[in-house]
N, CA, C and O of each residue as an XYZ file, in Angstrom:
276
protein
N     -69.924    108.654    -35.846
C     -69.740    109.239    -37.259
C     -68.842    108.461    -38.177
O     -68.732    108.734    -39.372
N     -68.203    107.484    -37.579
C     -67.271    106.650    -38.421
C     -68.034    105.402    -38.887
O     -67.450    104.321    -38.955
N     -69.364    105.538    -39.217
C     -70.105    104.384    -39.640
C     -69.727    103.857    -40.995
O     -69.242    104.638    -41.814
N     -69.920    102.526    -41.310
C     -69.590    102.012    -42.483
C     -70.306    102.630    -43.803
O     -69.783    102.714    -44.914
N     -71.606    103.041    -43.446
C     -72.216    103.707    -44.685
C     -71.846    105.012    -44.796
O     -71.986    105.490    -45.921
N     -71.349    105.831    -43.819
C     -70.801    107.111    -44.041
C     -69.392    106.966    -44.942
O     -69.059    107.777    -45.806
N     -68.712    105.895    -44.604
C     -67.402    105.727    -45.314
C     -67.740    105.409    -46.786
O     -67.154    105.953    -47.722
N     -68.741    104.476    -46.935
C     -69.145    104.216    -48.315
C     -69.568    105.246    -49.047
O     -69.210    105.296    -50.224
N     -70.411    106.272    -48.504
C     -70.834    107.440    -49.173
C     -69.651    108.297    -49.653
O     -69.611    108.750    -50.797
N     -68.694    108.501    -48.743
C     -67.509    109.298    -48.985
C     -66.769    108.691    -50.148
O     -66.408    109.439    -51.056
N     -66.511    107.391    -50.200
C     -65.786    106.805    -51.354
C     -66.582    106.857    -52.630
O     -66.036    107.034    -53.718
N     -67.875    106.701    -52.485
C     -68.677    106.769    -53.717
C     -68.680    108.229    -54.307
O     -68.575    108.428    -55.517
N     -68.807    109.248    -53.371
C     -68.715    110.614    -53.831
C     -67.297    110.956    -54.488
O     -67.248    111.668    -55.491
N     -66.234    110.470    -53.941
C     -64.899    110.623    -54.571
C     -64.833    109.948    -55.920
O     -64.232    110.478    -56.854
N     -65.439    108.797    -56.031
C     -65.438    108.118    -57.342
C     -66.305    108.764    -58.367
O     -65.975    108.792    -59.552
N     -67.486    109.317    -57.887
C     -68.115    110.300    -58.952
C     -67.428    111.347    -59.341
O     -67.428    111.598    -60.547
N     -66.775    112.099    -58.537
C     -66.024    113.296    -58.892
C     -64.867    112.771    -59.883
O     -64.647    113.411    -60.912
N     -64.209    111.741    -59.616
C     -63.163    111.288    -60.441
C     -63.767    110.860    -61.827
O     -63.158    111.247    -62.825
N     -64.872    110.121    -61.990
C     -65.515    109.664    -63.151
C     -65.878    110.898    -64.054
O     -65.771    110.885    -65.281
N     -66.338    112.015    -63.275
C     -66.873    113.134    -64.077
C     -65.630    113.928    -64.553
O     -65.758    114.799    -65.414
N     -64.505    113.654    -64.037
C     -63.244    114.395    -64.530
C     -63.338    115.925    -64.040
O     -62.856    116.813    -64.743
N     -63.950    116.200    -62.860
C     -64.035    117.645    -62.439
C     -63.092    117.621    -61.134
O     -62.693    116.588    -60.598
N     -62.783    119.027    -60.683
C     -62.078    119.195    -59.563
C     -63.167    119.768    -58.500
O     -63.900    120.744    -58.663
N     -63.089    118.943    -57.416
C     -64.091    119.175    -56.296
C     -63.552    118.625    -54.917
O     -62.897    117.582    -54.909
N     -63.771    119.189    -53.961
C     -63.418    118.746    -52.541
C     -64.441    117.865    -52.063
O     -65.595    118.290    -52.008
N     -64.164    116.653    -51.697
C     -64.957    115.712    -51.103
C     -64.465    115.673    -49.649
O     -63.376    115.171    -49.374
N     -65.316    116.234    -48.669
C     -65.098    116.505    -47.312
C     -66.032    115.685    -46.472
O     -67.248    115.866    -46.535
N     -65.419    114.669    -45.585
C     -66.215    113.904    -44.730
C     -66.293    114.793    -43.379
O     -65.294    114.983    -42.685
N     -67.527    115.303    -43.077
C     -67.808    116.046    -41.921
C     -68.157    115.124    -40.870
O     -68.956    114.208    -41.066
N     -67.552    115.341    -39.684
C     -67.831    114.373    -38.695
C     -68.262    115.154    -37.339
O     -68.529    114.540    -36.306
N     -68.300    116.442    -37.433
C     -68.704    117.419    -36.354
C     -70.249    117.460    -36.189
O     -70.935    118.030    -37.037
N     -70.789    116.872    -35.125
C     -72.205    116.851    -35.109
C     -72.907    118.163    -35.198
O     -74.007    118.213    -35.749
N     -72.353    119.226    -34.699
C     -72.910    120.615    -34.786
C     -73.010    121.080    -36.147
O     -73.979    121.754    -36.496
N     -71.993    120.743    -37.020
C     -72.052    121.147    -38.296
C     -73.097    120.305    -39.074
O     -73.810    120.819    -39.936
N     -73.158    119.106    -38.769
C     -74.114    118.253    -39.508
C     -75.469    118.637    -39.107
O     -76.290    118.570    -40.022
N     -75.921    119.033    -37.938
C     -77.244    119.426    -37.537
C     -77.607    120.760    -38.104
O     -78.783    121.074    -38.282
N     -76.438    121.678    -38.436
C     -76.744    122.955    -38.967
C     -77.329    122.829    -40.391
O     -78.040    123.711    -40.874
N     -77.010    121.732    -41.019
C     -77.797    121.442    -42.345
C     -79.129    120.805    -42.266
O     -79.777    120.518    -43.273
N     -79.572    120.565    -40.929
C     -80.897    119.944    -40.802
C     -80.861    118.458    -40.908
O     -81.926    117.841    -40.938
N     -79.610    117.778    -40.971
C     -79.553    116.454    -41.044
C     -79.768    115.576    -39.757
O     -79.023    115.648    -38.780
N     -80.675    114.879    -39.833
C     -81.107    114.063    -38.642
C     -80.607    112.561    -38.723
O     -80.524    111.894    -37.692
N     -80.289    112.059    -39.916
C     -79.822    110.729    -40.236
C     -78.622    110.784    -41.072
O     -78.589    111.441    -42.112
N     -77.634    110.099    -40.630
C     -76.434    109.916    -41.576
C     -76.477    108.625    -42.149
O     -77.123    107.740    -41.588
N     -75.822    108.400    -43.278
C     -74.983    109.460    -43.909
C     -75.750    110.433    -44.705
O     -76.928    110.216    -44.989
N     -75.178    111.408    -45.044
C     -75.798    112.513    -45.746
C     -74.833    113.112    -46.883
O     -73.618    113.042    -46.697
N     -75.283    113.633    -47.925
C     -74.642    114.205    -48.929
C     -74.969    115.584    -49.212
O     -76.104    115.797    -49.639
N     -74.086    116.677    -49.032
C     -74.366    117.885    -49.286
C     -73.469    118.389    -50.622
O     -72.251    118.214    -50.656
N     -74.170    118.999    -51.659
C     -73.611    119.405    -52.777
C     -73.918    120.938    -52.955
O     -75.086    121.271    -53.155
N     -73.000    121.816    -52.897
C     -73.205    123.148    -53.104
C     -73.967    123.717    -51.973
O     -74.701    124.688    -52.158
N     -73.843    123.201    -50.881
C     -74.507    123.819    -49.617
C     -76.003    123.274    -49.550
O     -76.778    123.750    -48.720
N     -76.435    122.192    -50.501
C     -77.761    121.686    -50.361
C     -77.673    120.235    -50.125
O     -76.980    119.511    -50.840
N     -78.397    119.782    -49.085
C     -78.547    118.466    -48.690
C     -79.274    117.688    -49.898
O     -80.426    118.000    -50.198
N     -78.655    116.772    -50.521
C     -79.245    115.913    -51.586
C     -79.677    114.700    -51.091
O     -80.544    114.191    -51.802
N     -79.353    114.033    -50.065
C     -79.748    112.874    -49.527
C     -79.242    112.723    -48.028
O     -78.200    113.201    -47.580
N     -80.136    112.004    -47.372
C     -79.870    111.714    -45.863
C     -80.356    110.429    -45.541
O     -81.446    110.036    -45.958
N     -79.535    109.676    -44.747
C     -80.085    108.302    -44.319
C     -79.894    107.124    -45.147
O     -80.253    105.996    -44.811
N     -79.260    107.446    -46.345
C     -78.937    106.201    -47.144
C     -77.813    106.585    -48.047
O     -77.482    107.767    -48.146
N     -77.159    105.549    -48.769
C     -76.121    105.659    -49.704
C     -76.686    105.557    -51.001
O     -77.052    104.477    -51.466
N     -76.779    106.728    -51.655
C     -77.385    106.596    -53.118
C     -76.417    105.954    -54.093
O     -75.233    105.767    -53.813
N     -76.969    105.628    -55.243
C     -76.203    104.955    -56.346
C     -75.199    105.926    -56.933
O     -75.391    107.136    -56.815
N     -74.135    105.446    -57.562
C     -73.097    106.247    -57.981
C     -73.645    107.300    -59.253
O     -73.064    108.353    -59.517
N     -74.694    106.879    -59.877
C     -75.229    107.630    -61.011
C     -76.007    108.713    -60.363
O     -75.990    109.835    -60.869
N     -76.679    108.477    -59.302
C     -77.453    109.572    -58.718
C     -76.443    110.604    -58.192
O     -76.671    111.789    -58.438
N     -75.410    110.286    -57.531
C     -74.502    111.213    -57.096
C     -73.888    111.988    -58.258
O     -73.719    113.199    -58.118
N     -73.547    111.393    -59.372
C     -72.927    112.078    -60.431
C     -73.998    113.200    -60.939
O     -73.651    114.341    -61.244
N     -75.245    112.765    -60.986
C     -76.246    113.806    -61.492
C     -76.320    115.081    -60.541
O     -76.480    116.217    -60.987
N     -76.195    114.797    -59.249
C     -76.332    116.036    -58.252
C     -74.987    116.736    -58.339
O     -74.978    117.936    -58.065
N     -73.852    116.145    -58.682
C     -72.611    117.065    -58.795
C     -72.522    117.846    -60.087
O     -71.902    118.908    -60.144
N     -73.193    117.273    -61.202
C     -73.124    118.101    -62.520
C     -73.695    119.342    -62.304
O     -73.748    120.164    -63.218
């Protein structure tokens, strides 16, 4: 769960929140049970508002910003 891509996605999500100037919690979930409850089979994955937006890749910063808006 501590893979390089997972760390990269976490940092990119934090950067997106910062650039948008909004308050949001960016939480890196490492519990496999929680991850599978979202139906995620490949990491990294990004969940926004309870909805899986991407799994298995690190999206571009602009894509993340659109999902967060």
